[in-house]
LOROKOL-563752 format. One record per residue (C-alpha): x, y, z; residue in one letter. Coordinates in steps of 0.1 Angstrom, whole numbers, plus 5000, padded with zeros to 4 digits. Example, Ala and Ser with C-alpha at 12.3 -4.5 7.8 and 13.67 -1.06 7.14 Angstrom:
REM residues 2
     c1     c2     c3   type
   5123   4955   5078      A
   5137   4989   5071      S
***
This chain:
REM residues 684
     c1     c2     c3   type
   4814   4855   4882      X
   4829   4817   4885      X
   4864   4817   4876      X
   4893   4828   4900      X
   4933   4818   4901      X
   4947   4810   4935      X
   4976   4796   4948      X
   4994   4785   4979      X
   5034   4780   4984      X
   5054   4766   5010      X
   5087   4752   5025      X
   5112   4757   4999      X
   5093   4778   4974      X
   5090   4808   5000      X
   5117   4833   5008      X
   5110   4826   5046      X
   5095   4787   5043      X
   5063   4798   5055      X
   5032   4801   5037      X
   5022   4822   5009      X
   4985   4823   4999      X
   4972   4848   4968      X
   4937   4846   4958      X
   4919   4868   4927      X
   4885   4869   4913      X
   4877   4867   4883      X
   4851   4878   4853      X
   4828   4852   4836      X
   4824   4845   4797      X
   4834   4875   4775      X
   4802   4888   4770      X
   4794   4889   4806      X
   4824   4908   4807      X
   4816   4943   4815      X
   4785   4926   4841      X
   4807   4917   4861      X
   4837   4940   4863      X
   4813   4973   4858      X
   4790   4964   4878      X
   4793   4938   4906      X
   4828   4940   4917      X
   4830   4969   4928      X
   4804   4963   4952      X
   4822   4933   4963      X
   4843   4955   4985      X
   4841   4946   5022      X
   4866   4927   5042      X
   4848   4916   5071      X
   4864   4905   5104      X
   4841   4890   5131      X
   4845   4871   5162      X
   4818   4848   5166      X
   4806   4839   5198      X
   4817   4803   5198      X
   4848   4792   5176      X
   4873   4810   5156      X
   4879   4847   5148      X
   4874   4853   5108      X
   4887   4871   5082      X
   4872   4873   5053      X
   4861   4888   5016      X
   4826   4893   5010      X
   4799   4916   4997      X
   4780   4940   5020      X
   4749   4923   5039      X
   4766   4886   5042      X
   4781   4865   5070      X
   4799   4845   5048      X
   4829   4849   5014      X
   4813   4855   4988      X
   4849   4849   4971      X
   4855   4820   4993      X
   4886   4841   5010      X
   4887   4835   5047      X
   4916   4834   5075      X
   4913   4830   5110      X
   4931   4827   5141      X
   4942   4797   5146      X
   4965   4799   5117      X
   4938   4786   5088      X
   4933   4796   5053      X
   4909   4787   5030      X
   4902   4798   4996      X
   4886   4783   4963      X
   4885   4782   4927      X
   4852   4768   4906      X
   4858   4738   4886      X
   4843   4739   4855      X
   4820   4723   4838      X
   4794   4723   4872      X
   4791   4687   4875      X
   4760   4671   4890      X
   4746   4680   4921      X
   4720   4666   4945      X
   4693   4687   4969      X
   4700   4670   5000      X
   4728   4684   5018      X
   4741   4720   5030      X
   4748   4750   5008      X
   4790   4754   5002      X
   4788   4787   5019      X
   4774   4767   5049      X
   4803   4744   5048      X
   4830   4772   5041      X
   4819   4791   5071      X
   4816   4764   5098      X
   4848   4747   5090      X
   4868   4783   5088      X
   4848   4790   5119      X
   4850   4755   5140      X
   4886   4740   5124      X
   4922   4740   5137      X
   4936   4718   5112      X
   4936   4704   5074      X
   4916   4675   5084      X
   4889   4692   5106      X
   4885   4719   5074      X
   4881   4687   5051      X
   4856   4671   5074      X
   4834   4699   5073      X
   4836   4702   5036      X
   4825   4665   5031      X
   4799   4662   5056      X
   4764   4668   5036      X
   4783   4676   5004      X
   4755   4686   4978      X
   4781   4694   4947      X
   4772   4730   4942      X
   4790   4741   4933      X
   4823   4719   4924      X
   4854   4737   4940      X
   4891   4732   4941      X
   4896   4743   4976      X
   4932   4757   4990      X
   4938   4750   5026      X
   4966   4763   5041      X
   4978   4760   5083      X
   5005   4785   5092      X
   5014   4761   5125      X
   5027   4734   5108      X
   5035   4748   5078      X
   5013   4722   5057      X
   4991   4732   5021      X
   4964   4711   5009      X
   4941   4713   4978      X
   4909   4694   4976      X
   4887   4689   4946      X
   4853   4685   4957      X
   4823   4673   4932      X
   4794   4654   4944      X
   4805   4616   4942      X
   4842   4620   4939      X
   4870   4644   4959      X
   4910   4644   4956      X
   4933   4656   4985      X
   4967   4665   4978      X
   4990   4678   5011      X
   5025   4688   5015      X
   5048   4710   5039      X
   5077   4714   5006      X
   5058   4727   4977      X
   5037   4747   4955      X
   4995   4741   4948      X
   4978   4764   4924      X
   4943   4763   4912      X
   4926   4781   4879      X
   4892   4766   4875      X
   4910   4734   4860      X
   4900   4697   4876      X
   4940   4681   4878      X
   4923   4646   4888      X
   4911   4630   4863      X
   4880   4605   4886      X
   4865   4643   4895      X
   4871   4654   4859      X
   4854   4623   4845      X
   4822   4633   4869      X
   4825   4669   4858      X
   4818   4663   4824      X
   4787   4636   4831      X
   4812   4608   4829      X
   4813   4607   4791      X
   4849   4621   4791      X
   4838   4644   4758      X
   4849   4672   4753      X
   4831   4702   4763      X
   4832   4738   4755      X
   4871   4733   4743      X
   4898   4705   4753      X
   4901   4722   4785      X
   4873   4696   4800      X
   4884   4666   4789      X
   4887   4638   4810      X
   4924   4641   4814      X
   4942   4677   4828      X
   4954   4694   4803      X
   4969   4730   4814      X
   4954   4758   4805      X
   4976   4790   4793      X
   4971   4799   4831      X
   4981   4766   4845      X
   5019   4768   4823      X
   5023   4806   4833      X
   5017   4792   4868      X
   5042   4763   4864      X
   5065   4789   4850      X
   5062   4814   4873      X
   5069   4791   4901      X
   5100   4774   4885      X
   5118   4813   4881      X
   5108   4822   4915      X
   5115   4792   4935      X
   5127   4799   4974      X
   5119   4837   4965      X
   5081   4838   4967      X
   5070   4865   4997      X
   5040   4889   4995      X
   5060   4903   4967      X
   5067   4879   4944      X
   5028   4869   4954      X
   5016   4904   4938      X
   5042   4902   4909      X
   5021   4864   4899      X
   4989   4874   4906      X
   4998   4909   4884      X
   5010   4888   4859      X
   4986   4879   4822      X
   4969   4860   4816      X
   4966   4846   4856      X
   4954   4883   4857      X
   4936   4888   4828      X
   4899   4896   4836      X
   4910   4899   4876      X
   4887   4921   4898      X
   4905   4921   4931      X
   4939   4900   4948      X
   4937   4891   4980      X
   4973   4880   4995      X
   4984   4869   5030      X
   5012   4849   5048      X
   5026   4833   5082      X
   5035   4863   5095      X
   5006   4882   5083      X
   4980   4857   5092      X
   4995   4858   5129      X
   4988   4894   5133      X
   4953   4887   5110      X
   4964   4913   5085      X
   4961   4906   5048      X
   4972   4927   5017      X
   4941   4933   4996      X
   4936   4949   4959      X
   4907   4964   4943      X
   4902   4962   4903      X
   4927   4945   4885      X
   4963   4938   4900      X
   4978   4949   4864      X
   4965   4981   4869      X
   4938   4981   4839      X
   4910   5004   4845      X
   4878   4986   4832      X
   4858   5014   4816      X
   4820   5015   4809      X
   4822   5032   4783      X
   4844   5008   4763      X
   4818   4982   4761      X
   4820   4963   4731      X
   4786   4944   4736      X
   4757   4972   4741      X
   4754   5002   4753      X
   4762   5006   4792      X
   4736   5004   4816      X
   4728   5030   4837      X
   4740   5010   4868      X
   4774   5003   4851      X
   4798   5023   4866      X
   4840   5023   4860      X
   4863   5003   4881      X
   4895   5018   4884      X
   4924   4998   4900      X
   4925   5009   4932      X
   4964   4998   4943      X
   4979   4974   4970      X
   4968   4982   5009      X
   4981   4961   5034      X
   4953   4962   5065      X
   4952   4950   5098      X
   4919   4947   5118      X
   4906   4969   5146      X
   4920   4973   5176      X
   4901   4960   5205      X
   4907   4995   5225      X
   4898   5013   5198      X
   4864   5024   5183      X
   4860   5036   5147      X
   4850   5070   5146      X
   4829   5089   5120      X
   4832   5127   5117      X
   4812   5153   5093      X
   4829   5159   5063      X
   4836   5196   5058      X
   4807   5206   5034      X
   4831   5231   5023      X
   4857   5215   5005      X
   4877   5254   4998      X
   4894   5263   4969      X
   4902   5235   4936      X
   4938   5224   4936      X
   4958   5237   4901      X
   4977   5213   4884      X
   5008   5231   4870      X
   5017   5197   4848      X
   5017   5157   4851      X
   5042   5133   4839      X
   5038   5098   4831      X
   5068   5076   4832      X
   5074   5042   4811      X
   5049   5019   4818      X
   5055   4986   4821      X
   5031   4961   4820      X
   5018   4964   4858      X
   5033   4976   4889      X
   5027   5012   4875      X
   5014   5027   4907      X
   5031   5049   4927      X
   5036   5051   4964      X
   5070   5063   4974      X
   5072   5102   4978      X
   5091   5119   4949      X
   5123   5139   4956      X
   5137   5163   4940      X
   5174   5175   4938      X
   5187   5204   4915      X
   5156   5206   4894      X
   5154   5169   4890      X
   5122   5150   4898      X
   5132   5114   4909      X
   5103   5089   4915      X
   5096   5050   4921      X
   5067   5029   4909      X
   5065   4994   4928      X
   5078   4976   4901      X
   5111   4990   4904      X
   5114   5014   4877      X
   5135   5047   4890      X
   5127   5076   4868      X
   5144   5109   4865      X
   5124   5140   4854      X
   5134   5176   4844      X
   5108   5193   4867      X
   5111   5228   4841      X
   5099   5208   4807      X
   5090   5176   4821      X
   5114   5157   4801      X
   5127   5123   4811      X
   5168   5126   4820      X
   5166   5086   4825      X
   5151   5055   4839      X
   5164   5023   4857      X
   5150   4988   4866      X
   5163   4977   4904      X
   5133   4955   4908      X
   5098   4954   4923      X
   5085   4969   4959      X
   5113   5000   4956      X
   5113   5017   4988      X
   5119   5054   4991      X
   5153   5071   4978      X
   5181   5085   4995      X
   5205   5116   4973      X
   5238   5121   4992      X
   5266   5140   4969      X
   5261   5118   4934      X
   5249   5089   4944      X
   5212   5079   4950      X
   5209   5049   4979      X
   5177   5028   4968      X
   5163   4993   4979      X
   5136   4966   4968      X
   5129   4935   4968      X
   5162   4927   4950      X
   5186   4943   4972      X
   5205   4976   4979      X
   5211   4995   4949      X
   5236   5028   4944      X
   5230   5045   4909      X
   5247   5075   4894      X
   5226   5104   4899      X
   5233   5120   4865      X
   5230   5086   4842      X
   5211   5065   4866      X
   5239   5038   4862      X
   5243   5011   4888      X
   5270   5018   4909      X
   5267   4984   4930      X
   5243   4963   4943      X
   5240   4940   4970      X
   5210   4913   4962      X
   5216   4889   4991      X
   5187   4904   5006      X
   5155   4922   5002      X
   5153   4961   5014      X
   5117   4975   5026      X
   5124   5011   5040      X
   5144   5042   5030      X
   5180   5044   5038      X
   5194   5065   5063      X
   5234   5076   5060      X
   5258   5083   5086      X
   5293   5080   5092      X
   5294   5063   5056      X
   5272   5034   5065      X
   5236   5030   5053      X
   5211   5019   5076      X
   5175   5002   5062      X
   5155   4975   5071      X
   5140   4942   5053      X
   5108   4921   5052      X
   5130   4894   5068      X
   5130   4914   5104      X
   5164   4925   5103      X
   5179   4958   5103      X
   5211   4963   5086      X
   5245   4982   5082      X
   5255   4986   5045      X
   5291   5000   5035      X
   5281   5031   5015      X
   5311   5026   4992      X
   5307   4988   4983      X
   5277   4974   4994      X
   5291   4950   5021      X
   5269   4944   5050      X
   5287   4953   5079      X
   5263   4937   5106      X
   5224   4929   5110      X
   5200   4931   5139      X
   5172   4906   5139      X
   5131   4913   5153      X
   5105   4887   5150      X
   5088   4902   5116      X
   5091   4921   5084      X
   5104   4955   5091      X
   5084   4984   5068      X
   5093   5014   5092      X
   5123   5034   5076      X
   5147   5038   5105      X
   5157   5075   5122      X
   5193   5079   5135      X
   5203   5105   5164      X
   5231   5106   5183      X
   5246   5072   5167      X
   5212   5055   5179      X
   5192   5042   5152      X
   5149   5041   5161      X
   5128   5019   5142      X
   5097   5001   5143      X
   5089   4966   5134      X
   5057   4945   5123      X
   5065   4925   5157      X
   5045   4952   5174      X
   5078   4972   5193      X
   5099   5004   5186      X
   5136   4995   5186      X
   5166   5016   5199      X
   5194   5000   5192      X
   5237   5012   5188      X
   5243   5022   5156      X
   5282   5012   5166      X
   5281   4981   5186      X
   5243   4970   5174      X
   5231   4964   5210      X
   5196   4967   5218      X
   5193   5003   5241      X
   5156   4995   5244      X
   5126   4986   5231      X
   5087   4997   5236      X
   5062   4973   5229      X
   5023   4981   5214      X
   4995   4961   5205      X
   5002   4960   5167      X
   5025   4963   5139      X
   5047   4993   5135      X
   5051   5000   5096      X
   5053   5041   5096      X
   5083   5059   5105      X
   5089   5076   5141      X
   5097   5111   5144      X
   5117   5128   5173      X
   5120   5161   5189      X
   5147   5166   5214      X
   5141   5143   5242      X
   5109   5125   5227      X
   5100   5103   5200      X
   5066   5098   5185      X
   5051   5070   5163      X
   5017   5053   5156      X
   5013   5016   5155      X
   4983   4992   5138      X
   4969   4991   5174      X
   4954   5028   5164      X
   4974   5046   5193      X
   4997   5075   5183      X
   5026   5071   5212      X
   5055   5094   5229      X
   5084   5077   5245      X
   5116   5095   5264      X
   5137   5093   5238      X
   5164   5082   5264      X
   5150   5052   5280      X
   5117   5045   5262      X
   5093   5052   5287      X
   5060   5064   5281      X
   5053   5098   5282      X
   5012   5097   5266      X
   4992   5077   5240      X
   4963   5093   5221      X
   4942   5067   5206      X
   4927   5075   5170      X
   4893   5051   5152      X
   4919   5024   5136      X
   4957   5016   5125      X
   4983   5038   5117      X
   4999   5037   5086      X
   5010   5077   5082      X
   5048   5086   5097      X
   5037   5116   5119      X
   5050   5153   5118      X
   5063   5177   5142      X
   5056   5212   5136      X
   5054   5238   5161      X
   5048   5216   5192      X
   5024   5197   5174      X
   5021   5159   5166      X
   5000   5155   5130      X
   4993   5123   5121      X
   4965   5107   5096      X
   4948   5075   5108      X
   4927   5046   5085      X
   4894   5057   5102      X
   4897   5084   5076      X
   4908   5117   5100      X
   4942   5135   5103      X
   4949   5147   5141      X
   4967   5179   5153      X
   4975   5167   5187      X
   4993   5186   5215      X
   5032   5171   5216      X
   5034   5180   5248      X
   5004   5160   5266      X
   4983   5139   5237      X
   4958   5165   5237      X
   4939   5165   5208      X
   4941   5204   5190      X
   4916   5197   5158      X
   4905   5167   5134      X
   4899   5168   5100      X
   4879   5143   5085      X
   4882   5127   5047      X
   4867   5100   5028      X
   4894   5071   5028      X
   4922   5058   5050      X
   4949   5082   5054      X
   4985   5065   5044      X
   5001   5093   5030      X
   5023   5110   5055      X
   5019   5144   5059      X
   5041   5175   5048      X
   5045   5210   5060      X
   5052   5244   5040      X
   5041   5278   5052      X
   5017   5275   5076      X
   4999   5248   5060      X
   5001   5205   5061      X
   4994   5187   5028      X
   4986   5150   5026      X
   4971   5126   5004      X
   4942   5105   5010      X
   4923   5071   5002      X
   4893   5088   4986      X
   4916   5099   4960      X
   4920   5138   4970      X
   4948   5158   4975      X
   4943   5183   5007      X
   4961   5216   5022      X
   4949   5224   5058      X
   4959   5254   5077      X
   4984   5241   5107      X
   4965   5260   5138      X
   4929   5251   5129      X
   4924   5224   5101      X
   4908   5248   5082      X
   4910   5238   5043      X
   4930   5257   5023      X
   4930   5237   4986      X
   4919   5199   4975      X
   4924   5182   4946      X
   4915   5146   4929      X
   4935   5142   4901      X
   4919   5109   4888      X
   4888   5091   4903      X
   4880   5100   4940      X
   4849   5088   4965      X
   4817   5108   4962      X
   4781   5095   4969      X
   4775   5060   4970      X
   4806   5049   4952      X
   4826   5043   4976      X
   4851   5024   4955      X
   4858   5044   4928      X
   4886   5062   4937      X
   4927   5064   4927      X
   4944   5069   4963      X
   4966   5091   4969      X
   4990   5066   4989      X
   5025   5083   4985      X
   5037   5116   5005      X
   5038   5146   4991      X
   5073   5166   4982      X
   5073   5202   4981      X
   5097   5227   4972      X
   5096   5262   4955      X
   5056   5267   4962      X
   5050   5239   4940      X
   5035   5202   4953      X
   5047   5170   4936      X
   5030   5140   4943      X
   5026   5099   4931      X
   4997   5084   4923      X
   4985   5046   4920      X
   4975   5056   4883      X
   5012   5060   4873      X
   5015   5091   4870      X
   5028   5124   4886      X
   5015   5158   4894      X
   5028   5190   4903      X
   5001   5215   4920      X
   5008   5254   4925      X
   5007   5253   4963      X
   4990   5287   4971      X
   5013   5297   4997      X
   5044   5299   5003      X
   5073   5286   5028      X
   5080   5309   5059      X
   5115   5317   5052      X
   5103   5323   5014      X
   5074   5349   5028      X
   5103   5365   5048      X
   5124   5373   5021      X
   5096   5387   4999      X
   5082   5410   5026      X
   5116   5423   5030      X
   5120   5429   4995      X
   5091   5445   4991      X
   5097   5469   5025      X
   5128   5479   5007      X
   5114   5485   4974      X
   5091   5505   4988      X
   5111   5525   5007      X
   5134   5534   4980      X
   5101   5541   4959      X
   5094   5562   4985      X
   5132   5581   4996      X
   5143   5588   4958      X
   5117   5609   4950      X
   5118   5632   4984      X
   5156   5632   4978      X
   5145   5643   4944      X
   5120   5670   4958      X
   5145   5682   4991      X
   5176   5690   4958      X
   5152   5706   4935      X
   5138   5728   4964      X
   5178   5731   4976      X
   5184   5747   4944      X
   5151   5769   4939      X
   5159   5784   4971      X
   5195   5788   4967      X
   5192   5803   4927      X
   5163   5830   4944      X
   5186   5840   4974      X
   5215   5844   4946      X
   5190   5868   4928      X
   5178   5887   4956      X
   5214   5899   4964      X
***
């Protein structure tokens, strides 16, 4: 270890003027690559949320058992962000003073300003290790860089700019000290006395120029997934002003460009028994445990049911990064449409698994809507209308980024944006008719009933607005961001929140009917079926809840958080889990029909080796289609039938059986009649 990549952006460089922060941990020298990637990194997989008796509440990335951040990535409830990259070579140090982990922990726990953080780092500094500390204050929008060696330091601050670091000190005095005051090149010219940009420095500068004014969490993911910035990254953490306000963050376990670190590919020596593969696990947005919720663990069912049967798999054309599939595929007339996070839309013939067309629309793509011969789909670049036959762009609106699946009513498309607005677009031209503002990004896809739009916002409210007049009818406040979509049945609306609760409200006035508390936040959209609500939670469980009174019917435990929304087919519900498996359960009791892991999955102590199934499943004609964070699309045999199909089959079998019985009987009657007729003639 010892190398990291990080940046802070604010003001004119970001989309909303707030702070964006990103940090990735790196491996060390090439010969140590497999020691770090295939042994240590996977075990540094803890996000720690703590409330000390004194001081600020802290969110940090760390390894098991520690009370400070091994990776030096912190944020607190005072709106402060701290992260660092180590400076090389290490330079002189002193046995006096306090270790850096102690000073960093004190700084985040007791500081409300950049000046206070700097003071903690300078006090009793022992020079071990030399670091470039990146500091942000979301209250003021100010960011800073503190290059800190034993005897020298440099502080740079701005409220309008970008600061990055990748182990290469920029201040000449700090560089001189780190090079033992000689200024002589040591292990390459990057460690000369004068600052010489490294390949990572140059790439950062290039990307900041390209994305100036557009940097948000999605663009930060793109930047941190670009080589050489991510060449040997083993994780990535991203936060922002809005996320820090909700005490949340984005995290990626593994290399954010999707590279799997395979232990068997070690070119230096044979893999040790303790070496394990380090798969890319995909992006996850995470928020803290609600004060009202208790994280529960349930005994996983030892009988894992039958194994799923894979009928086929398909891998769309891969890009340099962003091949993960987070959105549910959709099928129209035997053509499957799938979307990667990088924005590649693929049309695939389900009969022969041949690619029909591909189209790029930009990173952060949302789930599509098909109407007639047009596919409507959003991305960080805007809203697109594509021709369903050829994939050609009919029109595009690049004014705002779109983060939800569109819904269509009376030739108007409604969809949400990361800027906190819900928009109404003309579906023929793509022009914006109106916008309705909330106080945080909208990830929850809207639904529409009787000219009223219902959707959640990361500001914690569920909204009901008039689709024609864009007037607020009512809103309901929860204790956390709402990122999944609601579901409606008759006069009730059901939805989940990151405050750990599933809610049932009166559709007309937004009054509470009941709430059900799970063990953690709800990122999965609920499903209504036969007066039962099925919903997954980040506490690893899927729940079946009585839709009338909110009472628990049954619970099924997996080995990972559930972000995939359940889908019903026949008398079974299907969903994916972050443990890497797909599950099929009986709707009435939660008994397992089958489960399957298309790639890595969690087992025994290796709770980081997984290829999460985040996308919801699409089921049609006895086949289950799902996209994975490994970039592949899988088709499974559902091993059941849709209720309507089952009825048709039973009717068809009944008719065939009836004909089988009737025709021979008729022939027997006719033959008997002829025999009797002939016998009577002979007697006469």
